[in-house]
C-alpha positions in Angstrom: 19.1 -16.9 39.4 21.3 -15.5 36.6 18.9 -17.3 33.7 15.7 -15.4 35.7 17.6 -12.2 35.5 18.7 -12.6 32.1 15.3 -13.2 30.7 14.0 -10.5 32.2 16.4 -8.7 30.5 16.0 -9.7 27.1 11.8 -9.4 28.0 12.4 -5.5 28.7 14.6 -4.7 25.5 12.0 -6.5 23.5 9.2 -4.7 25.3 11.2 -1.4 24.5 11.7 -2.1 21.1 8.2 -3.0 20.6 6.8 0.2 22.3 9.4 2.4 20.3 8.2 0.6 17.2 4.6 1.3 18.0 5.7 5.2 17.8 7.0 4.9 14.8 4.1 3.2 13.3 2.0 6.0 14.2 4.3 8.5 12.4 2.8 7.1 8.9 -0.4 5.8 7.5 -2.2 3.8 5.2 -3.4 0.6 3.8 -2.1 -2.6 1.9 -0.4 -3.9 0.1 -3.0 -5.8 -1.4 -2.9 -8.3 -4.0 -5.7 -9.3 -6.2 -4.7 -12.4 -8.5 -6.1 -13.1 -12.1 -8.7 -10.3 -12.0 -9.7 -7.3 -14.3 -9.5 -4.7 -11.6 -8.5 -4.4 -7.9 -9.6 -1.6 -5.4 -8.5 -0.7 -1.7 -10.2 1.5 0.7 -8.0 4.0 2.6 -9.2 4.2 6.2 -9.4 8.0 7.4 -6.5 9.8 5.2 -5.8 13.0 7.7 -5.3 15.0 4.7 -2.1 16.0 2.3 0.0 14.4 0.1 -0.9 10.5 -0.7 1.0 8.2 -2.1 -0.4 5.4 -4.7 2.0 2.2 -5.1 0.9 0.3 -8.2 2.2 -3.1 -10.2 0.4 -5.0 -12.6 1.7 -8.2 -13.7 0.8 -10.7 -16.7 2.2 -13.7 -18.4 4.9 -13.1 -20.6 3.8 -12.5 -24.1 0.6 -11.0 -23.1 -0.7 -7.7 -24.6 0.8 -4.8 -22.6 -2.0 -2.6 -22.1 -2.6 0.7 -20.5 -4.6 0.4 -17.1 -6.2 3.2 -15.2 -6.1 4.3 -11.7 -8.5 6.6 -9.2 -8.6 7.8 -5.9 -10.8 10.7 -5.1 -9.9 13.5 -7.7 -6.9 12.3 -8.5 -6.0 9.7 -11.4 -3.3 8.5 -13.7 -2.3 5.3 -15.3 0.6 2.6 -16.2 1.3 -0.3 -18.7 1.1 -3.8 -17.1 4.6 -4.9 -18.3 6.1 -1.6 -16.8 7.9 -2.1 -13.4 6.1 -1.2 -10.2 5.9 2.8 -9.3 4.2 5.3 -7.1 2.8 8.0 -7.7 1.5 10.8 -5.6 -1.0 13.2 -5.0 -2.9 15.8 -2.8 -6.3 15.5 -1.0 -8.4 16.6 1.6 -9.1 14.8 4.5 -11.5 12.2 4.1 -12.0 8.5 3.4 -11.0 7.2 0.0 -11.1 3.9 -2.1 -8.0 3.1 -4.5 -9.3 1.8 -7.7 -7.3 0.3 -10.7 -8.6 -0.9 -13.9 -10.8 -2.4 -15.5 -8.7 -4.2 -18.1 -10.2 -6.8 -20.7 -8.3 -9.7 -19.5 -7.2 -10.6 -16.1 -3.9 -9.4 -14.3 -2.1 -9.9 -11.0 -2.3 -6.9 -9.1 -0.3 -5.5 -6.2 -2.1 -1.9 -4.8 -1.3 0.1 -1.8 -2.0 3.5 -0.3 0.4 5.4 2.2 1.0 8.9 3.8 2.9 10.8 6.6 1.3 12.6 9.3 
């Protein structure tokens, strides 16, 4: 009987934690991260963005000794860029509610991309 009671307490605790975690998950939105390996460009759909500040997470990596080229990114009417050998970074901009696609590249040679989109509700 003690084992059944203990299992019920553990199950209740896990379920309560999962429900509490669900509330936190609904407080933020986004898409990704997405990884594109050995490609000249990469894109990621945002799903419905409710409007406001959107954060774009970007990282491009290439083999050591490869040229350090500038890449561009766009999402809606926001754009920016970075260098392939630079550390990962996040850039932010303000956009109206809509569906968007983040696009990075194209480059003249393939690299590995890791991109993401996120926002707070």
